[in-house]
PyMOL CGO cylinders between C-alpha atoms (Angstrom):
from pymol import cmd
from pymol.cgo import CYLINDER

trace = [
    CYLINDER, 99.83, 87.94, 92.30, 97.20, 88.18, 94.42, 0.3, 1, 1, 1, 1, 1, 1,
    CYLINDER, 97.20, 88.18, 94.42, 94.55, 86.46, 95.90, 0.3, 1, 1, 1, 1, 1, 1,
    CYLINDER, 94.55, 86.46, 95.90, 90.80, 87.42, 97.82, 0.3, 1, 1, 1, 1, 1, 1,
    CYLINDER, 90.80, 87.42, 97.82, 91.30, 85.26, 100.90, 0.3, 1, 1, 1, 1, 1, 1,
    CYLINDER, 91.30, 85.26, 100.90, 88.09, 83.47, 102.28, 0.3, 1, 1, 1, 1, 1, 1,
    CYLINDER, 88.09, 83.47, 102.28, 88.03, 84.91, 105.94, 0.3, 1, 1, 1, 1, 1, 1,
    CYLINDER, 88.03, 84.91, 105.94, 86.86, 88.36, 104.48, 0.3, 1, 1, 1, 1, 1, 1,
    CYLINDER, 86.86, 88.36, 104.48, 83.37, 89.41, 105.08, 0.3, 1, 1, 1, 1, 1, 1,
    CYLINDER, 83.37, 89.41, 105.08, 81.94, 92.59, 105.15, 0.3, 1, 1, 1, 1, 1, 1,
    CYLINDER, 81.94, 92.59, 105.15, 84.34, 96.03, 105.34, 0.3, 1, 1, 1, 1, 1, 1,
    CYLINDER, 84.34, 96.03, 105.34, 86.97, 93.19, 106.20, 0.3, 1, 1, 1, 1, 1, 1,
    CYLINDER, 86.97, 93.19, 106.20, 89.12, 92.21, 103.58, 0.3, 1, 1, 1, 1, 1, 1,
    CYLINDER, 89.12, 92.21, 103.58, 91.89, 89.92, 103.29, 0.3, 1, 1, 1, 1, 1, 1,
    CYLINDER, 91.89, 89.92, 103.29, 94.71, 89.40, 100.37, 0.3, 1, 1, 1, 1, 1, 1,
    CYLINDER, 94.71, 89.40, 100.37, 97.45, 86.76, 99.82, 0.3, 1, 1, 1, 1, 1, 1,
    CYLINDER, 97.45, 86.76, 99.82, 99.99, 88.99, 97.69, 0.3, 1, 1, 1, 1, 1, 1,
    CYLINDER, 99.99, 88.99, 97.69, 103.03, 87.27, 96.68, 0.3, 1, 1, 1, 1, 1, 1,
    CYLINDER, 103.03, 87.27, 96.68, 105.54, 87.80, 94.30, 0.3, 1, 1, 1, 1, 1, 1,
    CYLINDER, 105.54, 87.80, 94.30, 105.11, 89.91, 91.58, 0.3, 1, 1, 1, 1, 1, 1,
    CYLINDER, 105.11, 89.91, 91.58, 102.12, 92.48, 92.35, 0.3, 1, 1, 1, 1, 1, 1,
    CYLINDER, 102.12, 92.48, 92.35, 101.80, 93.97, 88.96, 0.3, 1, 1, 1, 1, 1, 1,
    CYLINDER, 101.80, 93.97, 88.96, 99.12, 97.23, 88.33, 0.3, 1, 1, 1, 1, 1, 1,
    CYLINDER, 99.12, 97.23, 88.33, 96.19, 94.68, 87.53, 0.3, 1, 1, 1, 1, 1, 1,
    CYLINDER, 96.19, 94.68, 87.53, 96.62, 92.91, 90.30, 0.3, 1, 1, 1, 1, 1, 1,
    CYLINDER, 96.62, 92.91, 90.30, 96.58, 96.46, 92.71, 0.3, 1, 1, 1, 1, 1, 1,
    CYLINDER, 96.58, 96.46, 92.71, 93.84, 97.98, 90.52, 0.3, 1, 1, 1, 1, 1, 1,
    CYLINDER, 93.84, 97.98, 90.52, 91.52, 94.55, 91.64, 0.3, 1, 1, 1, 1, 1, 1,
    CYLINDER, 91.52, 94.55, 91.64, 92.64, 95.16, 95.48, 0.3, 1, 1, 1, 1, 1, 1,
    CYLINDER, 92.64, 95.16, 95.48, 91.98, 98.93, 95.15, 0.3, 1, 1, 1, 1, 1, 1,
    CYLINDER, 91.98, 98.93, 95.15, 88.76, 98.38, 93.41, 0.3, 1, 1, 1, 1, 1, 1,
    CYLINDER, 88.76, 98.38, 93.41, 87.98, 95.62, 96.36, 0.3, 1, 1, 1, 1, 1, 1,
    CYLINDER, 87.98, 95.62, 96.36, 88.44, 98.21, 98.84, 0.3, 1, 1, 1, 1, 1, 1,
    CYLINDER, 88.44, 98.21, 98.84, 86.96, 101.27, 96.96, 0.3, 1, 1, 1, 1, 1, 1,
    CYLINDER, 86.96, 101.27, 96.96, 83.35, 99.00, 96.40, 0.3, 1, 1, 1, 1, 1, 1,
    CYLINDER, 83.35, 99.00, 96.40, 83.55, 98.09, 100.35, 0.3, 1, 1, 1, 1, 1, 1,
    CYLINDER, 83.55, 98.09, 100.35, 84.18, 101.58, 101.52, 0.3, 1, 1, 1, 1, 1, 1,
    CYLINDER, 84.18, 101.58, 101.52, 81.48, 102.96, 99.27, 0.3, 1, 1, 1, 1, 1, 1,
    CYLINDER, 81.48, 102.96, 99.27, 79.17, 99.44, 100.64, 0.3, 1, 1, 1, 1, 1, 1,
    CYLINDER, 79.17, 99.44, 100.64, 80.32, 99.99, 104.26, 0.3, 1, 1, 1, 1, 1, 1,
    CYLINDER, 80.32, 99.99, 104.26, 81.62, 103.26, 104.81, 0.3, 1, 1, 1, 1, 1, 1,
    CYLINDER, 81.62, 103.26, 104.81, 85.28, 101.97, 106.40, 0.3, 1, 1, 1, 1, 1, 1,
    CYLINDER, 85.28, 101.97, 106.40, 87.74, 99.13, 105.28, 0.3, 1, 1, 1, 1, 1, 1,
    CYLINDER, 87.74, 99.13, 105.28, 89.78, 97.03, 107.91, 0.3, 1, 1, 1, 1, 1, 1,
    CYLINDER, 89.78, 97.03, 107.91, 92.26, 95.16, 105.64, 0.3, 1, 1, 1, 1, 1, 1,
    CYLINDER, 92.26, 95.16, 105.64, 94.95, 91.81, 106.43, 0.3, 1, 1, 1, 1, 1, 1,
    CYLINDER, 94.95, 91.81, 106.43, 97.33, 91.79, 103.41, 0.3, 1, 1, 1, 1, 1, 1,
    CYLINDER, 97.33, 91.79, 103.41, 99.53, 87.70, 104.04, 0.3, 1, 1, 1, 1, 1, 1,
    CYLINDER, 99.53, 87.70, 104.04, 103.06, 87.62, 102.60, 0.3, 1, 1, 1, 1, 1, 1,
    CYLINDER, 103.06, 87.62, 102.60, 104.28, 84.72, 102.51, 0.3, 1, 1, 1, 1, 1, 1,
    CYLINDER, 104.28, 84.72, 102.51, 107.52, 86.66, 100.25, 0.3, 1, 1, 1, 1, 1, 1,
    CYLINDER, 107.52, 86.66, 100.25, 108.29, 89.95, 99.83, 0.3, 1, 1, 1, 1, 1, 1,
    CYLINDER, 108.29, 89.95, 99.83, 106.05, 90.85, 96.69, 0.3, 1, 1, 1, 1, 1, 1,
    CYLINDER, 106.05, 90.85, 96.69, 107.75, 92.75, 94.12, 0.3, 1, 1, 1, 1, 1, 1,
    CYLINDER, 107.75, 92.75, 94.12, 105.84, 95.94, 92.80, 0.3, 1, 1, 1, 1, 1, 1,
    CYLINDER, 105.84, 95.94, 92.80, 105.53, 97.14, 89.25, 0.3, 1, 1, 1, 1, 1, 1,
    CYLINDER, 105.53, 97.14, 89.25, 106.80, 100.80, 89.22, 0.3, 1, 1, 1, 1, 1, 1,
    CYLINDER, 106.80, 100.80, 89.22, 103.17, 101.89, 87.44, 0.3, 1, 1, 1, 1, 1, 1,
    CYLINDER, 103.17, 101.89, 87.44, 101.71, 100.12, 90.25, 0.3, 1, 1, 1, 1, 1, 1,
    CYLINDER, 101.71, 100.12, 90.25, 102.91, 102.37, 93.03, 0.3, 1, 1, 1, 1, 1, 1,
    CYLINDER, 102.91, 102.37, 93.03, 101.33, 105.03, 91.15, 0.3, 1, 1, 1, 1, 1, 1,
    CYLINDER, 101.33, 105.03, 91.15, 97.64, 104.40, 91.64, 0.3, 1, 1, 1, 1, 1, 1,
    CYLINDER, 97.64, 104.40, 91.64, 98.76, 102.74, 95.43, 0.3, 1, 1, 1, 1, 1, 1,
    CYLINDER, 98.76, 102.74, 95.43, 99.71, 106.31, 96.46, 0.3, 1, 1, 1, 1, 1, 1,
    CYLINDER, 99.71, 106.31, 96.46, 96.43, 107.99, 94.86, 0.3, 1, 1, 1, 1, 1, 1,
    CYLINDER, 96.43, 107.99, 94.86, 94.47, 105.73, 96.36, 0.3, 1, 1, 1, 1, 1, 1,
    CYLINDER, 94.47, 105.73, 96.36, 95.90, 106.29, 100.29, 0.3, 1, 1, 1, 1, 1, 1,
    CYLINDER, 95.90, 106.29, 100.29, 95.60, 110.33, 99.70, 0.3, 1, 1, 1, 1, 1, 1,
    CYLINDER, 95.60, 110.33, 99.70, 92.16, 110.06, 98.81, 0.3, 1, 1, 1, 1, 1, 1,
    CYLINDER, 92.16, 110.06, 98.81, 91.14, 107.24, 101.02, 0.3, 1, 1, 1, 1, 1, 1,
    CYLINDER, 91.14, 107.24, 101.02, 93.32, 107.48, 103.76, 0.3, 1, 1, 1, 1, 1, 1,
    CYLINDER, 93.32, 107.48, 103.76, 90.59, 108.13, 106.21, 0.3, 1, 1, 1, 1, 1, 1,
    CYLINDER, 90.59, 108.13, 106.21, 88.22, 105.11, 105.36, 0.3, 1, 1, 1, 1, 1, 1,
    CYLINDER, 88.22, 105.11, 105.36, 91.01, 102.57, 106.03, 0.3, 1, 1, 1, 1, 1, 1,
    CYLINDER, 91.01, 102.57, 106.03, 90.11, 101.42, 109.77, 0.3, 1, 1, 1, 1, 1, 1,
    CYLINDER, 90.11, 101.42, 109.77, 92.77, 98.80, 110.27, 0.3, 1, 1, 1, 1, 1, 1,
    CYLINDER, 92.77, 98.80, 110.27, 95.62, 97.20, 108.27, 0.3, 1, 1, 1, 1, 1, 1,
    CYLINDER, 95.62, 97.20, 108.27, 97.08, 94.59, 109.59, 0.3, 1, 1, 1, 1, 1, 1,
    CYLINDER, 97.08, 94.59, 109.59, 100.32, 92.91, 107.62, 0.3, 1, 1, 1, 1, 1, 1,
    CYLINDER, 100.32, 92.91, 107.62, 101.24, 88.96, 108.38, 0.3, 1, 1, 1, 1, 1, 1,
    CYLINDER, 101.24, 88.96, 108.38, 104.88, 87.96, 106.68, 0.3, 1, 1, 1, 1, 1, 1,
    CYLINDER, 104.88, 87.96, 106.68, 107.79, 86.77, 108.39, 0.3, 1, 1, 1, 1, 1, 1,
    CYLINDER, 107.79, 86.77, 108.39, 109.93, 89.18, 106.53, 0.3, 1, 1, 1, 1, 1, 1,
    CYLINDER, 109.93, 89.18, 106.53, 111.96, 92.11, 108.28, 0.3, 1, 1, 1, 1, 1, 1,
    CYLINDER, 111.96, 92.11, 108.28, 111.60, 94.19, 105.34, 0.3, 1, 1, 1, 1, 1, 1,
    CYLINDER, 111.60, 94.19, 105.34, 108.09, 93.60, 105.51, 0.3, 1, 1, 1, 1, 1, 1,
    CYLINDER, 108.09, 93.60, 105.51, 108.01, 94.32, 109.13, 0.3, 1, 1, 1, 1, 1, 1,
    CYLINDER, 108.01, 94.32, 109.13, 110.19, 97.22, 109.15, 0.3, 1, 1, 1, 1, 1, 1,
    CYLINDER, 110.19, 97.22, 109.15, 107.77, 99.15, 106.43, 0.3, 1, 1, 1, 1, 1, 1,
    CYLINDER, 107.77, 99.15, 106.43, 104.68, 97.99, 108.40, 0.3, 1, 1, 1, 1, 1, 1,
    CYLINDER, 104.68, 97.99, 108.40, 106.44, 100.04, 111.23, 0.3, 1, 1, 1, 1, 1, 1,
    CYLINDER, 106.44, 100.04, 111.23, 107.61, 102.83, 109.12, 0.3, 1, 1, 1, 1, 1, 1,
    CYLINDER, 107.61, 102.83, 109.12, 104.04, 102.81, 107.35, 0.3, 1, 1, 1, 1, 1, 1,
    CYLINDER, 104.04, 102.81, 107.35, 102.11, 102.94, 111.01, 0.3, 1, 1, 1, 1, 1, 1,
    CYLINDER, 102.11, 102.94, 111.01, 104.43, 105.59, 112.23, 0.3, 1, 1, 1, 1, 1, 1,
    CYLINDER, 104.43, 105.59, 112.23, 103.56, 108.40, 108.48, 0.3, 1, 1, 1, 1, 1, 1,
    CYLINDER, 103.56, 108.40, 108.48, 99.87, 107.45, 108.76, 0.3, 1, 1, 1, 1, 1, 1,
    CYLINDER, 99.87, 107.45, 108.76, 96.83, 108.31, 110.96, 0.3, 1, 1, 1, 1, 1, 1,
    CYLINDER, 96.83, 108.31, 110.96, 95.44, 104.15, 109.87, 0.3, 1, 1, 1, 1, 1, 1,
    CYLINDER, 95.44, 104.15, 109.87, 96.00, 101.78, 112.74, 0.3, 1, 1, 1, 1, 1, 1,
    CYLINDER, 96.00, 101.78, 112.74, 98.81, 99.39, 111.06, 0.3, 1, 1, 1, 1, 1, 1,
    CYLINDER, 98.81, 99.39, 111.06, 100.34, 96.43, 112.73, 0.3, 1, 1, 1, 1, 1, 1,
    CYLINDER, 100.34, 96.43, 112.73, 102.66, 93.63, 111.89, 0.3, 1, 1, 1, 1, 1, 1,
    CYLINDER, 102.66, 93.63, 111.89, 102.08, 89.90, 112.73, 0.3, 1, 1, 1, 1, 1, 1,
    CYLINDER, 102.08, 89.90, 112.73, 104.51, 87.35, 112.15, 0.3, 1, 1, 1, 1, 1, 1,
    CYLINDER, 104.51, 87.35, 112.15, 102.97, 84.23, 109.54, 0.3, 1, 1, 1, 1, 1, 1,
    CYLINDER, 102.97, 84.23, 109.54, 102.07, 82.06, 112.70, 0.3, 1, 1, 1, 1, 1, 1,
    CYLINDER, 102.07, 82.06, 112.70, 99.82, 84.28, 114.00, 0.3, 1, 1, 1, 1, 1, 1,
    CYLINDER, 99.82, 84.28, 114.00, 97.38, 84.56, 111.47, 0.3, 1, 1, 1, 1, 1, 1,
    CYLINDER, 97.38, 84.56, 111.47, 94.76, 83.93, 113.62, 0.3, 1, 1, 1, 1, 1, 1,
    CYLINDER, 94.76, 83.93, 113.62, 95.89, 86.88, 115.78, 0.3, 1, 1, 1, 1, 1, 1,
    CYLINDER, 95.89, 86.88, 115.78, 95.91, 89.15, 113.03, 0.3, 1, 1, 1, 1, 1, 1,
    CYLINDER, 95.91, 89.15, 113.03, 92.44, 88.28, 112.09, 0.3, 1, 1, 1, 1, 1, 1,
    CYLINDER, 92.44, 88.28, 112.09, 91.30, 88.70, 115.36, 0.3, 1, 1, 1, 1, 1, 1,
    CYLINDER, 91.30, 88.70, 115.36, 92.48, 92.08, 115.59, 0.3, 1, 1, 1, 1, 1, 1,
    CYLINDER, 92.48, 92.08, 115.59, 91.23, 93.13, 112.16, 0.3, 1, 1, 1, 1, 1, 1,
    CYLINDER, 91.23, 93.13, 112.16, 87.79, 92.15, 112.84, 0.3, 1, 1, 1, 1, 1, 1,
    CYLINDER, 87.79, 92.15, 112.84, 87.47, 93.56, 116.14, 0.3, 1, 1, 1, 1, 1, 1,
]
cmd.load_cgo(trace, "trace")
C-alpha cells in the first residue's frame, strides 16, 4: 500500500509505503516518477516506511527495469524509517548506485524533507 504525501511538489515526490507493496502500487509510483522526469528533467524522492513493506515478486521486475532506465534521472533518494533492515538496505543501495541515497530515522522526517529539497 502506498500514499503520495502532501508535501510533494515540483520534482520532489514523497510517499508513505507500508504493508504489502503490490505491482499496481509500484506501477503507480513509477508512473509518477516518469511523469516528473519528463516534466522536470529529474526527480528527488522521499519514501517513509513506518513498517517494512513486503514487495510482491511481480513488482520487483518492474522496479529493476525502472532503475536501469532512469537511475541517472534520480538526484536524491531519502528513506525514512526506524527499521534496521531499512537502514541497512539504504546503505547498501547507496554503495552500489550513483544516486545519493540517505537513511533518516522516523523522528527526523523534517530533516529528510529539507535534505531532499536542498
